N, C-alpha and C positions, 0 to 999 in steps of 0.2 A: 291794542291802540290806547296810548296814554291820554287822559282827559285833561283839559286845561280851561281855566277861567281867567279872562282879561279884565283888569280893574284900573280904570283912570277916569278922573272927572272931566278931562278934556276929550270930547267925543272925536275930534279929528285925529288925536293921537291913538285913542283906542281902536277906532275903525281902521286907521292907517296900518296899525300893527297887525290887525286880523288879516288885512288884504296883502300886506308886504311879504309875509312869511308863507312859505308852502308847508303849512302845518302837517298835513296828511303825509307828505313825503318824508318828513322828519319823525314821523311816528306819533304825532299828537292830533288830537281832535278837540276843537274848541266847542265847549258845551254851554258857555254862558258869558255874559258881560255884565258889568256893574259900574256906575259912576260914582259910588261912594262906599266906604267901609262896611256900613250896616247892611246895605243890600248884598254886598259881596259875601258877608258872613252867613247870611241866610241861604244863599246859593250854595256856599261851600258845605254848610251842615246838611242841606238836603241831598246834594249830589256827590259829596266826598271825591272831589277831583284829585288827580295825581299832582297837578301843578297849578299854582296861581302866579300870574304875572301882575304885579301891582305897583302903582305909583306910591311915592312916600307921602306927599302932601294931598289930602282930600278932606272934603267937609265931613261932619258927623263923626267919623272914625278914620284916622289917618292910617297909613300903611303899617306902622309899628304897632298901633293898637289892634289892628286886624290880625297881625301875626301872633300877638300875645293872646287874643281871644281864641284863636284856632288851637293854639298850643294848650291853653287851659281846658279846652273842650276835648282834649285827647285825640284830635284828628291827625292822622298821619299824612300831611300834605306838605309838598315841597314849595318853596317860594323863590321868586326871582324878582328883585327890586328894580324899578325904573326910577331914576333920580336925576335932578338937575345938578349942575356943577356945584351950586351953593349948598346942596343938600348931602354933600359927600359924607359928612360926619354922621348923619342919619343912617346913611347906607352902611357905614362901618358898624354902627350899633346893631343893625338888623343882622349883619353877618355873624355878630357874636351870638345872636339868638338862634343861629342854625339855618340862616337863610343860604340857599344854594349859591346865589351869585347876584350880581347887580350890573345894570347897564345904564350908562349915561345917556341923556337926551342931547340931541336927537339920536334915536336908535339907529345903529349901523347894522345893516342886514348880515354881513359877514360875521360880526362879533356875536350877534344873536344866534346865528346858525351854529357857530362854534359851541356856544353855551348849551343850546338844546341838545346837540349830539352828545355832549359830555353828560348832561342830565338824563338823557335817555338811557345811557349805559348804566348810570347810578341806579335809576328806577328799575331797570331789568335786574340788576344785581340784588337790590332790596326786595323785589318781588320773589326772586328764587330763594333768598334767605328766609323770608316770611313763610314761603310755602314749605320749605324744608322744616322749620320750627313747627308749623301747623301739622305736617305729616307726622313728625315725631311725636308730638303731643297726641295726635289722633291715633297713632298706633298704640300708644300707651293706654288711651282711654278706651279703645275698642277691646284691647286685651283684657282690661279690667271689667268691661261690660261682659265679655264672653265668660269670665270667671264669676260674674255675679257680684263684683265688689265695688262698682261705681253707682252711687245713689245720691239722693238728696240734692243739696245745693250745688255740689261739684258737678253732677250730671246736668242740672238745670242750666248752669253757666255754659257748659260745653255745648249742649244742644240748642242754646238760645237762638243762634242764627237760623236754624231750621224752623224752630217754633215760631219765631217772628215773621218768617216768610210764609207761614200758613201750613206747615206739615202737620198732619193729623195721624198718619199711619207710616209705618216703616216695614222694609223687608230686607233680610240679609241675602246678598247674592254672592255666590262663589263663581269666579270667572276662571276657566282653565284654558291654557294655551297648549294646543297639541301640534304634533307634526307626524308626518309619515316616517321621517327618519330623524328624530330629535337629537341624537348623538352626533349627527354630521352638521347641525345648525346651531351650535352653541353660541357663536358670535352674534346671532340675531336675537338671542334671548336675554339682552341686557335688561336687568330688572328695572333700572331707573327709567329707561326709555318706554318700557311696557307700562310702568306706572303712570307716566306722563300721558301716554296715549290713551290709556283707560280713562283718566280723569278728564281729558280733553273731550273724548267722544261721548262719555256720559253726560258731561256738562252741556256740550253743544246740542246734543240731541234733545235735551230737555229745556233749551234756551234759558238756562239758569246761571247766574253769576256764581253760584256756589258749587265749586267743584267737590266731588265726593272724596272722603278719606278712604285710603286703601290700606288694608292690612294684609301683610304677606303671610300666608300659610305655607306649609311645606311644599306643596305642589299646586297651589292656586292662589288667586288674589281675592280678598274678601272686601265687599263694599256695603255700606249702609245706604240704602236707596229710599229716600222719602217719597211719599205719594205725590208731593208737588212736582216731582220730576215728570211722572207720567201724565199727571193732569195738564201740566204746561204743554206737553207734547200732543194733547188731545187724544191720548191712547189709554186703553187699559194697561196694566202692568205687562202682560205678555206682549202686546203690540209694540210697546216702547222698547222692551228688551230685544225683540226681534229686529227692530230698526237699529239699535245699538250694535248687534251682532252682524248685521248686514254691512254696516260701516267698518267694523273692525276686520271683517274677513275680506276686505279688498286687497290685503296684502297676500301675495302668493306664497305657498309653502307652509303656511301656518293656518291653524284652525282654532278659532275662539268658540268656546261652548260655556253656557251659563247654567247655573243650578240655583233655584230660588228656594228659600225657606218659607214658613208660614208668615203671613202678614200680621204685624203686631201693632198695638196702639200706644205702647210705651217702650222707650229704649231700654228700660229695666228688664224687658222680656226678650232682649236681644239673644241671649243664650238659646232660647227655644227655637228661634227663627234660624240661628246657625246650625243647630243640630239636625233640623228638618232639611236644611239645604245639603248638609253633609250626607244624609241618607240618600238624596237624590244622586249624589256622585257615584254611589255603588252601582247605579243602573247604567253607567256610561257606555258599557259594551253591549248589554242585551237590548238597549234602545239606542244603538249607536247611530241611527239615521236622524235623530232629533238633536238639534244644536241647543235647544232650550228645554230643560226639564224642570217642571214644577211639581209640587206635591200631588196635584190632581192627576198627573201623567203616571205616577207609580202607585197610585192608590189600588189596591187589590191584587198587585202583582208581587209574589213572593220569590225571592231568590233562594236557590237551593245550593247545597254543598254536597256534590256527589262525584264519584270518580267517572272518568271517561269509559264508555262501554269497551269491554275487552276486545270484542271483535273489531271495533273501529280503530282501536290502538294497533292491534295485530296487523290489520290490512295495511296501515301506513308503514310499519316497520318492515314488513315483507316487500312492499314496493320499493323502499329505500335500499334494502339489501340486495334486491334484484335489479336495481337501477332502472327503473321503469318511470320516467318522468310524468307521463300521462296519468298513470295510476297514483303517482305521488300527488299531483294536483287534485285529483278526484277525492283522495283520502283526506287531504287538508280541507277541502271544501266541506266534506261530511262532518269533520271535527268541529269546524267553526259554526256550521249550521246546527249541529247538536248543542253547542254551548248556548247559542241564542234561543232555540226552541225549547230547551230544557230549563232556560232561565238560570244558567250557571252564575253563581256569585263570583266576584273578582278573585277570591281565594281559590275557588274551584277551577276557574280558567287558568290561573297561574299553575296549579297543581297538574292539570291535564298537559299543559305545554312542557312542564318540567318532566313529567313522566315519559313523554315522547322523545324529548331531547336526551334524557338519561339513557334510554334504551339504544339510541343511535351512537351515543358516545361509548357505550359499553361495547357495541359491535366493532367500533374503530379500535378500541384499546385491545380487544381480544386478538386482533391481527397485528398488534404492536404498532398501530398508526398513532400519529400525534394529532389529537383533535384541536390542539391550539393553532395549527396550521389553517384551520378553517377560517375564512375571512369574516364570517358573520357569528363566530362563537361568542365573542364578548357581548354583542348586541343581544343575542337570544337568551343568554344567561341573565343579563342585567335589565331586560326590557321593562320590567315592572318598576324600575327606578326612574323611569322617564314617562312623560306625558305623551304616549303614542297613540295614534288613531287606531280604530279597528281595522281599517284598510291597511294601514301601515304594519300592524302586528301580523295580519295574514300574510302579507307580502314578505315580510321578514322570515316568518316560519316556512313558507314555500322556498325561499332561497337557501335557507340553512339546510332543509331536507334534501334539495336537489344537489347542493354542493356536497354534503356528506355522502349522498349516493354515488357521486363520482369518485370520491376518495375510497369508499368501501369497495367499489368495483375494481379500482386500481390495486388495492390491498389484496383482493381476491385473486387477481391474476398473478401478482407477485407470490402470494402464499400458495397458490395452486401450483405454479411451476416448481416451487421448492418442496411443497408438501404432498403432492399426490403420490409420490412414490412411497411415502410414509404411510399414507392411508392403505395402499395396496399391500404393503408389507404387513401391516396390522391385520388386514383381513386374511391374508394368507396363513397367519399364525393363530387367528381367533375365530375362524369360520365356523368351528364346531360349537361356539357359544351362541347365546340368544342375541344376535346382532341384526341390525338392519340399516338402511341408508340414513334414516333420521337419527338414530343413536350414534352412528359413526360420525355424521356431520356435527352433532352436538359435542362429541368428544374432541374433535379437531377444530371446534369454533368455526365452523363453516355453515353457510346456508345450504340446506339439503338439496334444493333444486339446482343451486350452482354446482354443488359437488357431483350431482348425477350427470350434469352436462359435461363437466370437467373429466369425469371418469370415462364417459363414452368417447370423448375426443382424444383422450390419451391412450386408451387401450382397445377402442373399436368395438366395445361391447358394453351394454348397460350394466349397472352395478349389480342389480338383482340377478341377471343372468350369469354374471361372473361368479357371484356367491353360490348360486345353485350349482354350477359347474364343479366348483371346488368341493362341495359337499357330495355331490354324486361320485366324483372320482375317488374321493376317500371311502365312500360306501362300497364302491367296486372293490377296492383293496380289502376291505374287511369281509366282504363276501368270499373272496378268494382264499383268505387266510384261515378261517376257522368256521366254527359251527355256531357263532352268535345268532341269536334269534333276530328276526327282522326288526322288531320294535327296539331291541337293544342297539342295533346298528343305526336306526333312525335317531335315536337319542344321542348317540356318540358323535354323529356328524351335524347335530344342530337342528334336527326337526323335532318340533313339540308333538307332532302326531304321526303315528306309524302309517295311517292311511294316506295322509297327505304325502309322506315320503314315497309311498308305493306309486301314487299317481304321478309325482314329479319324475321319479326314476323311469317309469314306463314311457313318459312323455319324451324323454331324452334318449333312451336306449332301445326303445320300441319292444321292450319285453319287461316282465315283472322282475323284481330282485331274486325271487326264488328261481325263475326260469334262467336268469343270468348265472346263479350259482350252479345249477344243474348242468347247464351248458359248459361251464369252466371245468367242472369235475369230469 
């Protein structure tokens, strides 16, 4: 709301103007009246109104002298002159001084309404330009402070409004805007709108006319918060920031989080406060349930960089390759729980996810599948370039793994129909070597459990039974053909142990190899 002061030595004109216009509807609020230029000047200096509506002719100090005094004092106030017909030349002079407009007595309501509407637009544009310049200057000053380059008189001039308002301490706050699916909500992340919203909420919560300067970091917004903000809101710093976050998080789909640095007594120490706030950001996942993180919250908690446990990783990959959604969900839950319980650093979490994703992509490519056909492939590969919530990251990971499991299952079926004959042919020609289901599956880039099921379905017998039959049939031929010793025959048909060969032969033929040879002869 724009503020306005009415100045006229004729009371009925002054009061009539206040009552005639619907100031509030036009975007103005009358904050003072005066019947002479000197009193008006005192009111203007004390309240710094956006607009002064003044008569030309007044005792002590007339309208033109008032305008000159305000200009010489460096006050940025707009003026509308009220003049009689005979004072038109004075009004023209006032306009040359930069006065917004003039109105002839008696004041016409429609003319005044038109002028105020035009002035309101000008004031809004001027305020936006001032805010833009202030933000640009603030960005440069904060950047210089973070580098430790702003000191002395320049720093004193820049921080004067806060010091004059009573600020004694400061803290640097990093505000992060996250989403469960940030890549699908780019239109909602307009930086200018976010900056305006942050400034308004921080200022309003503190009931302060001073809006904070916002510095745009790569993935967060930095603000210098003076202690007068939380003192004005009758809170400690944590309570004030909790209220700010509560107001910010009314918008669905986005989550605002704040990370504070150490409290400092001089802006020359801002770099120290910034660094401690940045340290708190590293705990955004392991302490994901807290929307506000302060130095005390992370004290004594050390983040670690370590690989994911091998059996946890293996269980997930096996569940994906066997397309078991329930086991996939359980494995993902264990992985994310391990990251939190073991206090994984952001780099360790990124490495763990990359490790699992890479294993799945490898399985897809081994079956000549195209991993780029996966709907979530780009998101899961580039998630760390977005401000994603912990819940959103887990959901994305689950979706990718379940989607990949479906693709791998389809590839298995296609490859199985095409390749099971090749597997059988290979076994028929290499049964005498040291082979088993696991080694054959690895050679043909297949999951061993799936290969076993496919072999049974295709040939009506389990793989190990088929391999044993081949070896025993070959052994029977060798027993008939010559006088090779039993251990030599066992070795030739693929048994590592002669005793085991004898046991398996007797199990199938109901007699020992020696008895079989003797009976044949």
